[in-house]
C-alpha positions in Angstrom: 30.0 -79.6 20.1 32.7 -80.2 17.7 33.6 -77.9 14.6 36.0 -79.4 11.9 36.6 -79.6 8.2 35.5 -82.5 5.6 39.0 -83.8 3.4 42.1 -85.1 4.2 43.0 -83.9 7.4 39.6 -82.6 8.9 38.0 -86.0 7.5 40.2 -88.5 9.2 40.1 -86.5 12.5 35.7 -86.3 12.1 36.1 -90.8 11.8 38.8 -91.0 14.4 36.3 -88.8 17.2 33.2 -90.9 15.7 34.8 -94.3 16.1 36.1 -93.7 19.4 31.9 -91.8 20.7 29.5 -92.3 18.0 27.7 -89.8 20.2 29.5 -86.2 19.4 27.8 -83.9 17.6 30.2 -82.6 15.0 29.7 -79.7 12.8 31.3 -80.6 9.3 32.2 -76.5 8.4 33.5 -76.5 4.2 33.2 -74.3 1.3 31.6 -77.2 -1.2 28.6 -78.4 0.4 27.9 -80.8 -1.8 30.6 -82.6 -0.8 29.8 -81.9 2.9 26.4 -83.9 2.2 28.3 -86.1 1.0 30.4 -86.7 3.7 28.0 -86.4 6.1 26.1 -89.4 4.9 28.6 -91.6 4.8 29.8 -90.6 8.3 26.0 -90.8 9.1 25.8 -94.4 7.7 28.6 -95.3 9.1 27.7 -93.6 12.9 23.7 -93.5 13.1 23.2 -92.1 16.7 25.8 -89.5 16.0 24.3 -86.2 15.1 26.6 -84.0 12.0 25.5 -81.5 10.1 26.9 -79.0 8.0 27.7 -75.1 7.7 29.3 -73.5 5.0 32.5 -71.1 5.5 35.3 -70.0 3.9 37.5 -68.7 5.4 39.0 -67.1 2.9 35.7 -64.6 1.9 35.2 -62.5 5.6 31.8 -61.9 4.8 31.1 -65.5 4.5 32.7 -65.9 8.1 30.5 -63.4 9.2 27.5 -65.5 8.0 28.2 -68.8 8.9 29.4 -67.1 12.9 25.5 -65.7 12.6 24.3 -69.3 11.8 26.7 -71.1 14.3 25.1 -68.4 17.0 21.4 -69.2 15.8 21.8 -73.0 16.1 24.0 -73.5 18.9 24.1 -72.6 22.7 28.0 -73.2 23.2 30.9 -74.8 21.4 33.5 -77.1 23.4 36.0 -77.7 20.6 37.0 -75.6 17.3 39.8 -78.0 15.5 40.9 -74.6 13.1 42.0 -76.4 10.1 41.7 -75.0 6.9 44.6 -74.1 5.0 46.1 -73.1 1.4 49.8 -73.2 -0.1 49.0 -72.5 -3.8 51.4 -72.7 -6.3 54.0 -74.4 -4.3 57.3 -74.5 -6.2 60.4 -76.8 -5.1 63.5 -75.2 -5.3 65.8 -77.7 -7.0 69.0 -76.1 -5.5 68.5 -75.8 -2.3 67.3 -79.7 -2.1 70.0 -80.6 -4.0 72.7 -79.0 -1.4 70.4 -80.4 1.3 71.0 -84.3 0.3 75.1 -83.9 1.3 74.7 -81.6 4.2 74.0 -83.0 7.6 70.9 -80.9 8.3 69.4 -83.2 5.1 67.0 -85.3 7.9 66.1 -81.7 9.6 65.4 -80.6 5.3 62.7 -83.0 4.6 61.4 -83.4 8.0 59.8 -79.8 8.2 60.7 -79.1 4.7 62.7 -76.0 5.7 64.1 -73.9 2.3 62.8 -76.2 0.0 58.8 -74.4 -1.0 57.9 -70.8 -2.0 54.4 -70.3 -2.6 52.9 -67.9 -4.7 50.0 -65.1 -3.6 46.9 -63.0 -4.3 44.9 -60.4 -2.8 41.0 -61.7 -2.2 37.9 -59.5 -2.5 39.0 -58.4 1.1 42.5 -57.2 0.6 44.0 -58.6 1.8 46.6 -61.8 1.2 44.8 -64.9 0.2 47.4 -66.8 2.4 47.6 -64.9 4.9 43.8 -64.3 5.1 43.0 -68.2 4.7 45.3 -69.6 7.4 45.1 -67.2 10.5 42.4 -64.4 9.2 39.5 -66.3 8.2 40.2 -67.9 11.6 41.0 -65.2 13.8 37.7 -63.6 12.2 35.3 -66.4 13.0 36.9 -67.3 16.4 35.9 -63.1 17.4 32.3 -63.8 16.3 31.9 -66.9 18.0 33.3 -65.8 21.5 30.1 -65.8 23.6 29.7 -69.3 22.6 33.0 -70.4 23.7 34.4 -68.4 26.5 32.8 -70.3 29.6 34.3 -70.2 33.4 32.7 -73.1 34.3 33.3 -75.6 31.8 36.5 -74.8 29.6 35.9 -75.1 25.6 39.1 -75.7 23.6 40.4 -74.3 20.0 42.8 -76.3 18.3 44.9 -75.6 14.7 46.9 -77.5 12.5 50.3 -76.0 12.7 53.3 -77.6 11.5 56.8 -77.7 11.4 57.2 -75.4 8.4 56.4 -72.6 10.9 59.4 -70.5 10.7 60.3 -68.0 12.9 62.7 -66.1 9.9 60.1 -66.2 7.6 58.2 -63.8 9.1 57.9 -60.2 10.4 55.5 -58.0 12.4 55.7 -55.4 9.7 54.9 -57.4 7.2 53.2 -60.3 8.7 50.8 -60.9 5.9 53.8 -61.1 3.7 52.6 -59.6 0.8 56.7 -58.9 0.2 58.6 -62.1 1.1 58.0 -66.0 -1.4 57.1 -68.1 2.0 53.4 -67.3 2.5 52.6 -70.6 4.1 55.4 -71.1 6.1 54.8 -67.5 7.5 51.2 -67.7 8.6 52.0 -71.3 10.1 54.6 -68.9 11.9 51.7 -66.5 12.6 49.5 -69.3 14.0 51.5 -70.3 16.8 51.9 -66.4 17.9 48.3 -66.6 17.7 48.1 -69.5 19.6 49.6 -67.7 22.3 48.2 -64.6 22.6 44.8 -66.3 22.9 45.8 -68.4 25.7 47.0 -65.1 27.9 43.9 -62.9 26.5 40.9 -65.6 27.3 42.0 -68.5 29.8 40.8 -66.7 32.6 37.4 -66.8 30.5 37.7 -70.6 30.0 38.9 -70.8 26.4 42.2 -72.5 25.6 43.9 -73.1 22.6 46.9 -75.4 21.4 48.5 -76.1 18.5 49.7 -79.3 16.5 51.1 -80.7 13.7 50.1 -83.2 11.4 53.4 -83.9 9.4 53.7 -84.8 6.2 50.6 -87.2 5.0 49.6 -87.6 1.8 47.1 -84.8 1.3 45.5 -81.9 -1.6 48.1 -80.1 -0.2 50.7 -81.7 -0.6 50.1 -83.9 -3.6 50.1 -79.9 -4.8 53.7 -79.7 -4.3 54.3 -83.2 -6.5 52.1 -84.9 -8.3 50.2 -88.6 -7.1 52.6 -90.4 -8.9 56.0 -89.2 -8.4 55.4 -89.6 -4.3 54.6 -93.4 -5.4 57.6 -93.7 -7.1 59.4 -92.0 -3.9 57.7 -94.5 -1.2 60.4 -96.7 -0.8 62.9 -94.1 -0.3 60.6 -92.4 2.4 59.9 -96.1 4.0 63.5 -95.7 5.0 63.7 -92.2 6.1 60.5 -92.8 8.5 62.8 -94.8 10.4 65.5 -91.8 11.1 63.0 -88.6 10.4 59.3 -89.9 12.6 57.4 -86.7 10.8 56.7 -88.7 7.7 53.2 -89.4 9.3 51.7 -90.5 5.4 48.0 -91.1 5.8 45.8 -88.6 7.1 45.3 -91.0 9.7 48.6 -90.8 10.7 48.2 -87.8 10.7 45.7 -87.1 13.3 47.2 -89.0 15.9 48.5 -85.0 18.2 44.6 -84.1 17.3 42.9 -86.2 18.3 45.3 -86.8 21.5 44.5 -82.7 22.8 41.2 -83.5 21.7 41.1 -85.4 25.2 43.8 -83.8 27.4 42.1 -80.7 29.4 43.1 -77.7 28.1 44.3 -76.3 31.3 47.0 -78.6 31.4 49.2 -78.6 28.5 51.7 -76.0 28.0 50.0 -73.4 25.7 54.0 -72.5 24.2 54.4 -76.1 23.0 53.4 -77.4 19.4 52.1 -81.1 19.8 53.6 -83.1 16.7 51.9 -86.0 15.2 54.9 -88.5 14.1 55.2 -92.0 13.1 57.7 -94.8 13.7 60.0 -97.0 11.4 57.9 -99.9 12.2 54.5 -97.5 11.8 53.3 -96.8 15.3 51.8 -93.3 15.9 52.6 -91.4 18.9 52.9 -88.0 19.8 56.6 -86.1 20.5 56.5 -82.8 21.5 58.2 -79.3 20.7 58.9 -75.7 22.3 57.9 -72.8 19.6 60.7 -70.8 19.0 58.8 -67.2 20.1 58.3 -64.6 22.6 54.9 -63.9 24.4 55.2 -60.1 24.1 56.0 -61.1 20.0 52.6 -62.9 20.1 50.4 -60.0 22.2 52.3 -57.4 19.5 50.4 -59.5 16.9 47.3 -60.1 18.1 47.2 -55.8 19.0 47.3 -55.8 15.3 45.3 -58.6 13.8 42.8 -56.8 16.6 43.5 -52.8 14.2 43.0 -55.4 11.4 39.6 -56.0 12.8 38.3 -52.7 13.2 39.6 -51.3 10.0 37.5 -53.7 8.3 34.7 -53.7 10.4 34.7 -49.8 9.6 35.3 -50.3 5.9 32.5 -53.2 5.9 29.5 -51.0 7.5 30.8 -48.0 5.0 30.1 -50.5 1.7 26.5 -51.9 4.1 25.3 -48.2 3.9 26.5 -47.6 0.8 24.6 -50.2 -0.7 21.5 -48.8 1.7 21.2 -45.5 0.1 22.1 -46.6 -3.2 18.9 -48.4 -2.6 16.9 -46.2 -1.5 17.6 -43.3 -4.1 16.8 -46.4 -6.4 
């Protein structure tokens, strides 16, 4: 069983996987059930022999994650692959000054490939008391994995986690002392670097149990995320320049289909043969040919392990808080 999402990169991924094997069992994980049902119907119409089911989950809400995990454990005995693709970049602001100076620097290609220094975002606190970007992009997925360990850990037949990371994952934007990035202005970059760290730590702790983790970057594809940075008509106006730039910067995959190249490639590999310290990048040439690039991640395993332990501590705190809340609710109910 494969678990993924229902729009943008996630939807393109579902289509590509079913085009290669229409007997897969896909489970679409999403917040909006009406949208999921429409996507499910469309996928089944084009691939009638496939199994496509739905589970409702909002990774920015831990109660939702716990409910979805319970439902999945009731439905399935094992999971072969989970695509951890949900992510947000709230209220992105383009740094015009950085853009202007970058245009006249030697790092202009690098700047456009990674958006380094170009984007800041707002953030807010969720109902769980966590930073929204951190909870949505990292911690909600972490709790989901922790809950689904019984379905994932089978040493006789390895399971795989495939994270959607980013070329924008910057070590300089992450701090162990502020891993939720509550004091910074680039929570998206911080969360993607945290994703890279978590993937490395998961391999260190779970490979012997048959669970492997890898990270991929879809490049710059035009999705709701990128349309949040600039509206569609601006991207249309910029397209001639972008197509020219693509001869020098292979990160401009542009379409969700192209962006899934690395995600699909990873699905076909033996997870135990992959390097856990490598990020796999979707790339597209100026002539539109898709291929895979590799990039050694700028991190060390000790920091990854320290971050993992901090997540375990936060998980313990969250579980204690939820248990206290549940106990208080039961006491209030009995008093009534």
